[in-house]
FITORSE-300386 format. One record per atom (N, C-alpha, C): x, y, z; residue number from 0; residue in one letter; atom name. Coordinates in pm, 1 decimal. Example, Ala and Ser with C-alpha at 12.3 -4.5 7.8 and 13.67 -1.06 7.14 Angstrom:
! FITORSE-300386
REC        u        v        w num residuo atomo
REC   1319.0   -569.0    780.0   0       a     N
REC   1230.0   -450.0    780.0   0       a    CA
REC   1320.0   -330.0    780.0   0       a     C
REC   1285.0   -225.0    708.0   1       s     N
REC   1367.0   -106.0    714.0   1       s    CA
REC   1290.0      3.0    787.0   1       s     C
This chain:
! FITORSE-300386
REC        u        v        w num residuo atomo
REC  -1388.3     18.0    245.1   0       m     N
REC  -1321.8    124.4    316.3   0       m    CA
REC  -1214.1    182.4    224.7   0       m     C
REC  -1208.1    314.3    220.2   1       m     N
REC  -1106.5    383.0    141.3   1       m    CA
REC  -1001.7    440.5    236.2   1       m     C
REC   -874.5    420.8    201.2   2       i     N
REC   -766.0    475.1    282.1   2       i    CA
REC   -668.3    549.1    192.5   2       i     C
REC   -597.8    644.5    250.8   3       k     N
REC   -491.8    716.4    180.7   3       k    CA
REC   -360.1    655.4    225.3   3       k     C
REC   -270.9    633.7    130.8   4       v     N
REC   -144.6    567.8    162.4   4       v    CA
REC    -28.4    647.5    103.6   4       v     C
REC     71.3    673.2    186.6   5       a     N
REC    197.9    730.7    141.8   5       a    CA
REC    296.4    614.2    135.2   5       a     C
REC    349.8    588.8     17.6   6       v     N
REC    434.4    471.3     -4.3   6       v    CA
REC    582.0    511.4     -8.2   6       v     C
REC    664.2    432.1     61.1   7       v     N
REC    809.7    446.2     55.9   7       v    CA
REC    863.2    317.0     -4.7   7       v     C
REC    912.0    324.6   -127.6   8       a     N
REC    963.9    206.3   -196.5   8       a    CA
REC   1109.2    181.2   -157.8   8       a     C
REC   1155.4     59.8   -184.1   9       n     N
REC   1293.8     18.4   -157.4   9       n    CA
REC   1332.6     26.7     -9.9   9       n     C
REC   1238.2      6.0     79.5  10       a     N
REC   1270.1      5.5    222.4  10       a    CA
REC   1340.2   -125.4    258.4  10       a     C
REC   1411.7   -124.8    368.8  11       k     N
REC   1480.8   -247.2    411.9  11       k    CA
REC   1382.3   -353.8    457.6  11       k     C
REC   1275.3   -311.5    524.0  12       a     N
REC   1174.3   -405.6    573.0  12       a    CA
REC   1035.7   -343.8    554.8  12       a     C
REC    935.6   -425.0    522.8  13       p     N
REC    800.3   -370.8    506.2  13       p    CA
REC    739.8   -332.6    641.4  13       p     C
REC    662.0   -224.7    640.4  14       s     N
REC    592.8   -184.4    762.7  14       s    CA
REC    473.2    -97.4    727.4  14       s     C
REC    376.6    -92.0    820.8  15       v     N
REC    258.8     -7.9    805.5  15       v    CA
REC    245.7     75.9    931.7  15       v     C
REC    230.8    206.9    914.7  16       a     N
REC    213.3    297.0   1028.4  16       a    CA
REC     89.9    383.0   1002.6  16       a     C
REC     -1.4    383.2   1098.1  17       k     N
REC   -120.5    467.3   1086.6  17       k    CA
REC    -82.9    607.4   1130.6  17       k     C
REC   -100.5    706.1   1041.1  18       i     N
REC    -60.5    843.3   1073.1  18       i    CA
REC   -179.8    938.1   1079.1  18       i     C
REC   -297.3    887.6   1055.3  19       g     N
REC   -419.3    967.3   1061.6  19       g    CA
REC   -538.9    874.6   1068.6  19       g     C
REC   -658.2    932.6   1070.1  20       e     N
REC   -778.9    850.6   1081.7  20       e    CA
REC   -790.0    749.5    968.4  20       e     C
REC   -764.8    792.4    846.6  21       d     N
REC   -770.4    702.1    731.1  21       d    CA
REC   -644.9    714.1    645.2  21       d     C
REC   -533.3    751.8    707.9  22       t     N
REC   -408.1    773.4    637.1  22       t    CA
REC   -299.1    683.7    695.0  22       t     C
REC   -225.1    618.7    606.4  23       y     N
REC   -120.4    525.4    647.2  23       y    CA
REC      8.1    554.9    572.1  23       y     C
REC    121.0    521.9    635.5  24       k     N
REC    251.4    526.9    569.4  24       k    CA
REC    298.2    382.8    559.0  24       k     C
REC    323.7    337.6    437.3  25       v     N
REC    361.3    198.2    414.6  25       v    CA
REC    500.0    193.6    352.0  25       v     C
REC    589.9    121.8    416.9  26       k     N
REC    723.1     99.4    361.3  26       k    CA
REC    719.8    -34.3    288.3  26       k     C
REC    763.3    -31.6    163.6  27       v     N
REC    756.8   -148.0     75.9  27       v    CA
REC    898.4   -192.6     41.5  27       v     C
REC    925.6   -319.9     57.3  28       d     N
REC   1059.2   -374.1     27.8  28       d    CA
REC   1068.3   -424.5   -115.6  28       d     C
REC   1030.9   -335.1   -209.2  29       a     N
REC   1036.8   -367.9   -352.2  29       a    CA
REC   1065.4   -239.0   -428.6  29       a     C
REC   1129.8   -250.0   -544.6  30       p     N
REC   1158.6   -130.5   -624.6  30       p    CA
REC   1032.4    -79.9   -694.9  30       p     C
REC   1027.3     48.5   -726.4  31       p     N
REC    908.0    102.6   -791.5  31       p    CA
REC    897.0     66.6   -940.0  31       p     C
REC    996.4      2.1   -995.7  32       s     N
REC    991.1    -30.9  -1138.4  32       s    CA
REC    909.0   -156.5  -1164.1  32       s     C
REC    855.6   -165.7  -1283.5  33       n     N
REC    778.1   -281.2  -1330.8  33       n    CA
REC    661.7   -317.7  -1240.1  33       n     C
REC    603.2   -217.4  -1172.0  34       n     N
REC    484.7   -237.3  -1089.0  34       n    CA
REC    510.3   -326.3   -966.8  34       n     C
REC    635.3   -355.3   -935.8  35       k     N
REC    667.4   -444.6   -824.0  35       k    CA
REC    628.0   -383.8   -690.1  35       k     C
REC    648.4   -254.1   -672.7  36       a     N
REC    612.4   -189.3   -546.1  36       a    CA
REC    460.6   -191.7   -525.1  36       a     C
REC    383.7   -170.0   -630.8  37       n     N
REC    238.0   -174.6   -618.8  37       n    CA
REC    189.7   -314.6   -581.7  37       n     C
REC    247.2   -415.8   -643.2  38       e     N
REC    209.1   -554.2   -611.5  38       e    CA
REC    242.3   -586.4   -466.1  38       e     C
REC    359.9   -544.7   -422.2  39       r     N
REC    401.0   -570.2   -283.3  39       r    CA
REC    314.8   -489.2   -186.9  39       r     C
REC    276.7   -367.5   -225.8  40       l     N
REC    188.6   -284.6   -143.7  40       l    CA
REC     56.3   -355.3   -119.3  40       l     C
REC     -0.2   -413.8   -223.1  41       i     N
REC   -126.8   -486.0   -209.2  41       i    CA
REC   -111.1   -602.6   -112.0  41       i     C
REC     -0.2   -676.2   -121.5  42       e     N
REC     24.9   -787.7    -29.8  42       e    CA
REC     34.2   -738.5    114.7  42       e     C
REC    105.9   -629.0    137.1  43       i     N
REC    126.1   -576.6    272.3  43       i    CA
REC     -6.0   -526.1    331.1  43       i     C
REC    -83.4   -452.1    252.5  44       i     N
REC   -212.6   -400.5    299.9  44       i    CA
REC   -308.4   -515.1    329.9  44       i     C
REC   -311.7   -614.3    243.3  45       a     N
REC   -399.8   -730.1    265.0  45       a    CA
REC   -363.6   -801.5    394.6  45       a     C
REC   -237.1   -818.5    419.1  46       s     N
REC   -191.7   -882.4    542.6  46       s    CA
REC   -226.5   -797.5    664.6  46       s     C
REC   -207.6   -667.1    656.1  47       y     N
REC   -233.8   -576.0    767.4  47       y    CA
REC   -381.3   -578.8    807.8  47       y     C
REC   -471.0   -579.5    708.1  48       f     N
REC   -614.7   -579.1    735.7  48       f    CA
REC   -674.7   -720.1    740.4  48       f     C
REC   -592.9   -822.9    725.1  49       s     N
REC   -636.3   -963.6    729.0  49       s    CA
REC   -746.4   -993.0    627.5  49       s     C
REC   -722.7   -950.7    504.0  50       v     N
REC   -814.8   -979.9    394.5  50       v    CA
REC   -734.6  -1041.7    280.2  50       v     C
REC   -801.3  -1112.9    188.6  51       p     N
REC   -728.4  -1165.4     72.5  51       p    CA
REC   -680.6  -1052.7    -19.5  51       p     C
REC   -574.0  -1078.1    -94.1  52       k     N
REC   -520.3   -977.5   -187.1  52       k    CA
REC   -624.2   -934.0   -289.7  52       k     C
REC   -717.5  -1023.0   -322.1  53       s     N
REC   -819.8   -990.1   -421.6  53       s    CA
REC   -918.8   -884.4   -372.0  53       s     C
REC   -914.0   -850.1   -244.1  54       k     N
REC  -1004.1   -749.8   -186.2  54       k    CA
REC   -938.2   -612.9   -171.5  54       k     C
REC   -815.7   -597.4   -222.5  55       v     N
REC   -742.0   -471.2   -211.8  55       v    CA
REC   -720.4   -415.2   -352.6  55       v     C
REC   -762.2   -289.2   -373.4  56       y     N
REC   -752.9   -226.2   -505.2  56       y    CA
REC   -686.3    -89.5   -493.2  56       y     C
REC   -600.2    -57.2   -587.1  57       i     N
REC   -544.7     78.0   -595.9  57       i    CA
REC   -640.0    158.2   -683.4  57       i     C
REC   -709.5    254.7   -622.8  58       k     N
REC   -809.3    333.5   -695.2  58       k    CA
REC   -749.1    455.5   -764.0  58       k     C
REC   -645.9    514.1   -703.4  59       a     N
REC   -583.5    634.3   -761.8  59       a    CA
REC   -437.0    637.3   -721.9  59       a     C
REC   -355.1    696.3   -807.6  60       g     N
REC   -213.8    713.8   -776.7  60       g    CA
REC   -128.0    595.3   -814.8  60       g     C
REC   -162.7    526.8   -920.6  61       l     N
REC    -89.7    406.5   -961.0  61       l    CA
REC     59.0    432.8   -979.8  61       l     C
REC     95.4    551.6  -1029.3  62       k     N
REC    237.0    583.7  -1051.6  62       k    CA
REC    283.9    694.9   -958.3  62       k     C
REC    217.8    709.0   -844.2  63       s     N
REC    250.1    814.4   -749.0  63       s    CA
REC    285.4    754.2   -613.4  63       s     C
REC    353.1    832.7   -530.1  64       k     N
REC    380.9    787.3   -393.1  64       k    CA
REC    259.0    798.3   -304.4  64       k     C
REC    165.0    885.7   -343.4  65       q     N
REC     39.9    902.6   -269.7  65       q    CA
REC    -68.6    824.9   -342.7  65       q     C
REC   -131.0    730.8   -273.6  66       k     N
REC   -230.0    645.3   -337.4  66       k    CA
REC   -358.7    643.4   -255.8  66       k     C
REC   -467.4    612.6   -322.5  67       i     N
REC   -594.3    585.6   -255.5  67       i    CA
REC   -624.5    439.6   -278.8  67       i     C
REC   -643.7    366.8   -169.6  68       i     N
REC   -661.8    221.7   -173.4  68       i    CA
REC   -801.3    188.7   -121.7  68       i     C
REC   -868.1     96.4   -188.4  69       e     N
REC   -996.1     45.2   -141.0  69       e    CA
REC   -973.3    -95.2    -85.0  69       e     C
REC  -1021.3   -116.4     36.7  70       v     N
REC  -1013.3   -246.1    101.5  70       v    CA
REC  -1155.7   -292.8    126.8  70       v     C
REC  -1195.4   -404.1     65.8  71       d     N
REC  -1331.0   -459.1     86.0  71       d    CA
REC  -1337.0   -544.7    208.9  71       d     C
């Protein structure tokens, strides 16, 4: 499954909000430097969909706030 994600880094608490059919807004409690926000994003998405972290991939937008994520 492919989803579109709008990421908010440095949030006080992590959260996931569905804002469209395949679009989510994810607040990440990690800074965007050194890939920490992307790593935390993968953890949050994996937890939300109840899949292992190894099944979540960032397909596009690695350095952008708008990302396309694949969840197996």
